[in-house]
Short mmCIF file of the C-alpha atoms (twelve columns), coordinates in Angstrom:
data_MODEL
# 
_entry.id   MODEL 
# 
loop_
_atom_site.group_PDB 
_atom_site.id 
_atom_site.type_symbol 
_atom_site.label_atom_id 
_atom_site.label_alt_id 
_atom_site.label_comp_id 
_atom_site.label_asym_id 
_atom_site.label_seq_id 
_atom_site.Cartn_x 
_atom_site.Cartn_y 
_atom_site.Cartn_z 
_atom_site.pdbx_PDB_model_num 
ATOM 1  C CA . MET A 1  -7.485  10.853 -29.573 1 
ATOM 2  C CA . LYS A 2  -3.753  11.444 -29.723 1 
ATOM 3  C CA . ALA A 3  -1.244  8.696  -28.934 1 
ATOM 4  C CA . ALA A 4  0.303   10.803 -26.166 1 
ATOM 5  C CA . GLU A 5  -3.067  10.971 -24.413 1 
ATOM 6  C CA . LEU A 6  -3.476  7.217  -24.752 1 
ATOM 7  C CA . ARG A 7  -0.067  6.514  -23.247 1 
ATOM 8  C CA . ASP A 8  -1.170  8.260  -20.044 1 
ATOM 9  C CA . LYS A 9  -4.090  5.846  -19.589 1 
ATOM 10 C CA . THR A 10 -4.009  2.559  -17.697 1 
ATOM 11 C CA . LEU A 11 -4.415  -0.807 -19.397 1 
ATOM 12 C CA . ASP A 12 -8.004  -1.098 -18.191 1 
ATOM 13 C CA . GLN A 13 -8.867  2.336  -19.552 1 
ATOM 14 C CA . LEU A 14 -7.289  1.436  -22.889 1 
ATOM 15 C CA . ARG A 15 -9.276  -1.794 -23.087 1 
ATOM 16 C CA . GLU A 16 -12.489 0.115  -22.359 1 
ATOM 17 C CA . GLU A 17 -11.600 2.664  -25.029 1 
ATOM 18 C CA . LEU A 18 -10.950 -0.127 -27.549 1 
ATOM 19 C CA . GLU A 19 -14.255 -1.789 -26.720 1 
ATOM 20 C CA . SER A 20 -16.178 1.446  -27.187 1 
ATOM 21 C CA . LEU A 21 -14.428 2.119  -30.497 1 
ATOM 22 C CA . LYS A 22 -15.277 -1.358 -31.738 1 
ATOM 23 C CA . LYS A 23 -18.930 -0.846 -30.809 1 
ATOM 24 C CA . GLU A 24 -18.963 2.502  -32.575 1 
ATOM 25 C CA . ALA A 25 -17.352 0.973  -35.667 1 
ATOM 26 C CA . PHE A 26 -20.043 -1.711 -35.726 1 
ATOM 27 C CA . ASN A 27 -22.799 0.890  -35.443 1 
ATOM 28 C CA . LEU A 28 -21.240 2.997  -38.187 1 
ATOM 29 C CA . ARG A 29 -20.991 -0.034 -40.501 1 
ATOM 30 C CA . PHE A 30 -24.637 -0.781 -39.819 1 
ATOM 31 C CA . GLN A 31 -25.637 2.802  -40.593 1 
ATOM 32 C CA . ALA A 32 -23.608 2.758  -43.805 1 
ATOM 33 C CA . ALA A 33 -25.267 -0.463 -44.926 1 
ATOM 34 C CA . THR A 34 -28.747 0.936  -44.329 1 
ATOM 35 C CA . GLY A 35 -27.958 4.286  -45.943 1 
ATOM 36 C CA . GLN A 36 -28.299 6.308  -42.745 1 
ATOM 37 C CA . LEU A 37 -24.657 7.309  -42.337 1 
ATOM 38 C CA . GLU A 38 -24.059 11.003 -42.962 1 
ATOM 39 C CA . ASN A 39 -20.435 11.457 -41.885 1 
ATOM 40 C CA . THR A 40 -18.534 8.740  -43.730 1 
ATOM 41 C CA . ALA A 41 -15.165 10.085 -42.572 1 
ATOM 42 C CA . ARG A 42 -16.051 9.045  -39.017 1 
ATOM 43 C CA . GLN A 43 -15.597 5.375  -40.023 1 
ATOM 44 C CA . ARG A 44 -11.980 6.037  -40.925 1 
ATOM 45 C CA . ASP A 45 -11.349 7.963  -37.709 1 
ATOM 46 C CA . VAL A 46 -12.803 5.183  -35.578 1 
ATOM 47 C CA . ARG A 47 -10.798 2.479  -37.383 1 
ATOM 48 C CA . ARG A 48 -7.599  4.429  -36.969 1 
ATOM 49 C CA . GLY A 49 -8.399  5.190  -33.338 1 
ATOM 50 C CA . ALA A 50 -8.863  1.494  -32.612 1 
ATOM 51 C CA . ALA A 51 -5.566  0.714  -34.331 1 
ATOM 52 C CA . ARG A 52 -3.872  3.430  -32.290 1 
ATOM 53 C CA . VAL A 53 -5.223  1.963  -29.037 1 
ATOM 54 C CA . LYS A 54 -4.113  -1.542 -30.051 1 
ATOM 55 C CA . THR A 55 -0.638  -0.232 -30.823 1 
ATOM 56 C CA . ILE A 56 -0.329  1.418  -27.397 1 
ATOM 57 C CA . LEU A 57 -1.604  -1.748 -25.693 1 
ATOM 58 C CA . ASN A 58 1.009   -3.830 -27.516 1 
ATOM 59 C CA . GLN A 59 3.767   -1.355 -26.679 1 
ATOM 60 C CA . LYS A 60 2.834   -1.434 -22.996 1 
ATOM 61 C CA . ALA A 61 2.681   -5.245 -23.004 1 
ATOM 62 C CA . ARG A 62 6.076   -5.478 -24.671 1 
ATOM 63 C CA . ALA A 63 7.577   -2.988 -22.218 1 
ATOM 64 C CA . ALA A 64 6.175   -4.971 -19.268 1 
ATOM 65 C CA . ALA A 65 7.576   -8.216 -20.679 1 
ATOM 66 C CA . THR A 66 11.065  -6.828 -21.201 1 
ATOM 67 C CA . SER A 67 11.238  -5.136 -17.806 1 
ATOM 68 C CA . GLU A 68 10.638  -8.400 -15.941 1 
# 
């Protein structure tokens, strides 16, 4: 998901997105450990997606703190 799309989401939606990405990352790690993972590039995409969501969350938190 692109950062511009994430910026349009609310904080609750971003937290839900982060939670789902973390669950997916866990499942992918489990599949890799058991030799069932076929698309290894998906791990990288999920990790980067989670980092992207965290970055947007931090930017929104910082913007809210400075605007008060």
